[in-house]
C-alpha positions as MATLAB code, in Angstrom:
seq = 'MNEPVLAVTQLKTHFTTKAGVVKAVDGVDLTVHAGEVLGLVGESGSGKSITGLSIMRLVDRPGRIVDGRVLFDGIDLATLDDEAMRRLRGDRIAMIFQDPMMTLNPVLTIGTQMIETLVAHPHEPPLSKAAMRTRAIEALTRVGIAPAAERLTAYPHHLSGGMRQRVAIAIALLNDPYLIVCDEPTTALDVTIQAQILAEMQALIRDSNLALIWITHDLAVVAGLADRVAVMYAGRIVESGTTAEILAAPRHPYTHGLIASTPAAAARRATSTRRLVQIPGSPPSLLNLPQGCAFRPRCSRAQNDCRHEPPSVVDAAGRSLRCFHPLDA';
ca = [
     195.973  175.781  135.533;
     192.775  175.324  136.258;
     189.616  175.972  133.921;
     189.178  179.675  132.479;
     186.395  181.132  134.061;
     185.585  182.539  130.263;
     186.807  181.053  127.174;
     185.613  182.441  123.489;
     186.733  180.460  120.594;
     186.258  181.804  116.881;
     183.728  184.935  118.039;
     182.263  186.520  114.952;
     179.778  189.337  115.615;
     178.553  191.226  111.947;
     176.549  194.548  111.407;
     174.243  194.183  108.223;
     173.993  197.499  106.543;
     172.966  198.945  103.304;
     176.408  199.439  102.219;
     177.501  195.574  103.326;
     178.509  193.569  106.241;
     180.550  194.903  108.634;
     183.212  192.100  110.529;
     183.370  193.662  113.751;
     184.366  190.654  115.345;
     186.050  188.170  113.410;
     186.986  185.125  115.066;
     188.576  186.006  118.261;
     189.887  183.281  120.608;
     190.477  184.635  124.184;
     190.604  182.742  127.469;
     190.701  184.396  131.291;
     190.992  182.491  134.598;
     189.900  183.714  138.378;
     192.073  185.951  139.440;
     193.400  187.395  136.289;
     193.109  190.495  134.375;
     192.970  190.574  130.848;
     194.021  193.357  128.930;
     191.889  194.342  125.604;
     193.925  196.927  123.778;
     193.628  198.192  120.331;
     192.714  201.423  118.390;
     189.166  203.250  118.370;
     187.264  200.733  115.606;
     189.317  197.655  116.272;
     186.439  195.849  117.971;
     187.219  195.770  121.248;
     184.433  197.234  122.844;
     181.821  194.874  120.437;
     183.949  191.601  121.550;
     182.915  192.597  125.228;
     179.436  193.551  124.011;
     179.460  189.968  122.299;
     180.387  188.349  125.647;
     177.563  190.294  127.170;
     174.951  189.361  124.495;
     174.706  192.947  124.770;
     174.934  193.361  120.565;
     171.549  194.790  119.316;
     170.050  194.820  115.694;
     171.587  194.944  113.052;
     174.239  193.152  114.430;
     174.491  189.864  115.764;
     177.010  187.006  116.400;
     176.965  184.754  113.311;
     179.425  182.235  115.114;
     182.087  180.962  118.059;
     181.511  179.860  121.333;
     181.357  181.324  124.462;
     182.117  179.189  127.201;
     181.206  181.165  130.482;
     181.813  178.664  133.293;
     181.272  175.634  131.172;
     178.151  177.249  129.623;
     177.898  178.398  126.147;
     176.816  182.076  126.283;
     175.785  182.285  122.790;
     173.375  179.183  122.852;
     171.410  180.672  125.667;
     167.856  182.122  125.193;
     167.479  185.675  126.149;
     165.397  184.797  129.500;
     168.491  182.460  130.767;
     170.814  185.153  129.848;
     169.281  187.995  131.392;
     169.277  185.944  134.788;
     173.272  185.632  134.503;
     173.638  189.330  133.532;
     173.922  191.404  136.351;
     174.610  188.267  138.875;
     177.448  185.654  137.737;
     178.438  188.344  135.124;
     178.914  191.791  134.828;
     179.756  194.801  132.827;
     180.862  198.009  133.870;
     180.530  200.982  131.205;
     182.502  203.617  129.926;
     179.849  206.494  130.913;
     178.245  204.950  134.078;
     175.179  206.564  133.206;
     174.627  204.096  130.933;
     174.634  201.860  134.080;
     172.286  203.993  136.564;
     169.086  205.476  136.130;
     168.809  209.927  136.582;
     165.304  209.505  138.510;
     165.720  206.947  140.870;
     168.423  207.254  144.255;
     171.162  204.766  144.293;
     169.867  202.686  147.019;
     166.691  201.935  145.077;
     168.918  200.728  141.839;
     171.070  198.875  144.180;
     168.105  196.631  146.167;
     166.596  196.882  142.699;
     169.839  195.200  140.958;
     169.424  192.472  144.495;
     165.922  191.763  143.753;
     166.167  191.268  140.092;
     168.780  188.421  141.333;
     167.068  186.277  144.083;
     169.228  185.003  147.095;
     169.127  181.610  148.869;
     167.813  182.060  151.356;
     166.442  185.209  150.354;
     167.546  188.880  151.571;
     165.581  190.966  153.671;
     164.926  194.706  152.801;
     167.343  195.383  155.461;
     170.082  192.711  154.411;
     169.932  194.278  150.755;
     170.168  197.381  152.608;
     173.197  196.276  154.657;
     174.590  194.737  151.417;
     174.531  197.958  149.434;
     176.421  200.089  152.314;
     179.191  197.328  151.930;
     179.342  197.184  148.109;
     179.983  201.268  148.227;
     182.255  200.919  150.825;
     184.499  198.493  148.699;
     184.832  201.163  146.290;
     185.783  203.473  148.424;
     182.624  205.630  148.985;
     182.095  207.257  152.697;
     179.863  207.333  154.120;
     178.258  205.010  152.322;
     174.795  205.088  153.836;
     174.417  208.376  153.122;
     175.090  207.827  149.419;
     171.914  205.796  149.369;
     169.491  208.538  149.245;
     171.391  210.708  146.584;
     170.572  210.649  143.077;
     173.797  210.598  140.361;
     173.151  214.097  139.464;
     174.276  214.611  142.874;
     177.300  212.686  142.389;
     180.999  213.530  140.611;
     181.794  211.715  137.519;
     184.566  209.724  139.811;
     181.911  208.619  142.269;
     179.223  207.873  139.574;
     181.597  205.086  138.383;
     182.369  204.116  141.748;
     178.714  203.589  142.243;
     178.273  201.169  138.961;
     181.196  199.369  139.887;
     179.306  198.547  143.422;
     176.494  197.171  141.396;
     178.195  195.378  138.715;
     179.664  193.458  142.479;
     177.037  193.537  144.353;
     176.099  189.701  143.279;
     179.545  188.670  144.112;
     179.893  187.778  140.290;
     182.225  185.648  138.686;
     183.509  188.152  135.643;
     183.001  191.692  134.733;
     183.772  193.235  131.628;
     184.866  196.869  131.905;
     184.908  198.783  128.699;
     187.405  201.859  129.296;
     185.331  202.394  132.615;
     187.828  205.323  133.531;
     188.675  207.187  130.163;
     186.454  209.762  131.101;
     188.131  210.715  134.403;
     191.256  212.650  135.366;
     194.172  210.673  136.473;
     193.970  211.355  139.743;
     190.283  209.602  140.005;
     191.567  207.160  137.599;
     194.597  205.912  139.454;
     192.181  205.344  142.851;
     189.776  203.725  140.809;
     192.840  201.273  139.345;
     193.988  200.594  142.963;
     190.684  200.054  144.096;
     189.961  197.676  141.515;
     193.414  195.922  141.951;
     192.272  195.250  145.541;
     189.132  193.761  144.882;
     190.635  191.316  142.367;
     192.984  190.312  145.082;
     189.961  189.535  147.903;
     187.261  188.528  145.099;
     189.248  186.082  143.296;
     187.238  187.409  139.968;
     187.818  187.517  136.573;
     188.227  191.006  134.603;
     188.695  191.948  131.419;
     189.800  195.774  131.008;
     188.860  196.967  127.314;
     191.233  200.099  126.795;
     193.793  201.836  124.236;
     195.414  203.010  127.442;
     198.469  200.862  127.583;
     199.660  202.519  130.644;
     196.503  201.185  132.699;
     197.145  197.818  131.120;
     200.639  197.967  132.133;
     199.785  198.475  135.610;
     196.970  196.570  136.221;
     196.888  193.844  133.620;
     198.251  190.259  133.627;
     197.676  189.157  130.202;
     196.986  191.451  127.096;
     195.457  190.440  123.832;
     195.987  193.136  120.963;
     193.041  193.816  118.324;
     193.086  195.095  114.935;
     190.727  195.039  112.439;
     188.307  192.435  114.290;
     190.887  189.601  115.203;
     193.601  189.435  117.737;
     196.584  189.930  116.148;
     198.708  189.652  119.508;
     198.750  187.932  123.018;
     200.870  187.215  125.882;
     201.890  188.170  129.336;
     201.977  192.034  130.012;
     205.180  191.757  130.685;
     206.699  190.011  127.719;
     203.997  192.205  125.244;
     205.354  195.309  126.317;
     208.783  194.732  126.718;
     209.480  192.598  123.517;
     206.301  193.543  121.218;
     206.643  191.038  117.952;
     204.011  192.260  115.834;
     204.614  195.087  113.833;
     200.898  196.788  114.926;
     201.735  196.247  118.751;
     205.249  197.576  118.375;
     203.689  200.307  116.947;
     201.470  201.456  119.871;
     203.704  201.039  122.169;
     206.079  203.320  120.422;
     203.605  205.850  119.947;
     202.999  206.397  124.074;
     205.044  209.363  125.552;
     206.348  207.024  128.006;
     208.146  205.176  125.260;
     209.390  208.304  123.424;
     210.957  209.194  126.689;
     212.580  206.106  127.100;
     214.454  206.435  123.434;
     218.048  208.276  123.785;
     216.868  210.846  120.976;
     217.516  214.601  121.677;
     214.003  215.294  120.265;
     211.974  212.188  121.703;
     209.365  212.917  119.721;
     206.309  209.951  119.326;
     206.632  207.493  116.617;
     203.128  207.484  115.260;
     201.749  204.310  112.824;
     201.242  205.650  109.116;
     198.115  205.767  108.006;
     194.604  205.195  109.587;
     192.601  201.675  110.118;
     191.117  200.340  107.622;
     187.160  200.155  107.151;
     185.823  196.950  108.086;
     183.409  197.170  104.915;
     186.134  196.602  102.884;
     189.244  195.588  104.413;
     192.271  194.763  102.300;
     193.354  191.296  100.885;
     195.504  189.610  102.695;
     196.754  191.132  106.089;
     194.415  194.023  107.454;
     197.553  195.661  108.622;
     199.518  195.109  105.233;
     198.916  198.668  103.709;
     200.504  200.250  107.437;
     202.994  198.105  108.040;
     207.066  198.663  107.399;
     207.712  195.045  107.191;
     205.003  193.860  104.523;
     206.067  191.549  101.923;
     204.425  189.851   98.614;
     203.393  187.184  100.663;
     201.018  189.367  103.107;
     199.090  190.641  100.038;
     197.400  187.208   99.331;
     195.447  185.947  102.620;
     195.421  186.606  106.477;
     197.983  185.236  108.448;
     197.266  182.390  110.550;
     197.609  182.290  114.569;
     200.482  181.068  115.523;
     200.864  179.617  119.119;
     204.117  179.405  121.068;
     204.930  179.211  124.739;
     201.937  180.938  125.569;
     202.317  183.416  123.556;
     199.807  183.801  120.067;
     200.875  185.670  117.228;
     199.002  186.699  113.728;
     202.130  188.022  111.554;
     204.175  186.842  108.563;
     207.164  188.642  109.240;
     207.449  189.402  113.129;
     210.125  191.280  114.875;
     212.651  189.452  116.467;
     211.679  187.944  119.702;
];
């Protein structure tokens, strides 16, 4: 396989607070290749969004990247100065947020914001104003907005939530990036609009061969979109592999619990009640992680050796696992 577009190695992002150090991301490894979708999955507070923000170098104080490498197209993003990172961000690497208003300025028209994005990242040869307008219309058309030319004069508040999210995706695509990090961009949308945007994203990936990291807690979205899945818990990736392998035969007890707690999994179980299976307890505080395996207090398979030290990552046949007592394959 070709070299990955992005290779993250032992990434650590900590937040220093009065109560102590919050290890939001604690030694994350992941890769994503051109034309591939990596689903980053976990409960709220697992560290998946901070991982995405760390890749983009958008973590604000009191947070900071304390260790690790983020190799994007051979460049270590963790070592770039702010100006060099600004030139890359929005050009060769882009991010789509859950709330499109984090991308859109409410007092500027859609056309103005799209043209400003093109102006901020000069092209060779330089684009004329007419060429920028044409490129903006093409980007809106690619994400299913019609009539695209008329939308350029609209303000964000003129558009529905689904349309605003499409505009945010179009802005991310304007400069033909190699990598897009998506932080739950369809969570706040109704299921019909969500399905439309997911279908459009799949078509864009096929046409553009870009790499995509899709951060979500929704396993149904991952099942239909991602090629590979990385499952996060307490700031670490506990299991990763192809989507088909992970969903069909999860080996980490936490992954198994996530899948068993979805309505689709409940419907497949041959029981009369079809009750959802829940993971007992709550995610631990990142200020005070339990000794040993972080999932131990919630795990039915925990044994004495799980109390002493965190399990190391074991790789086998393209699948990685961080567990002393995994489920059988």
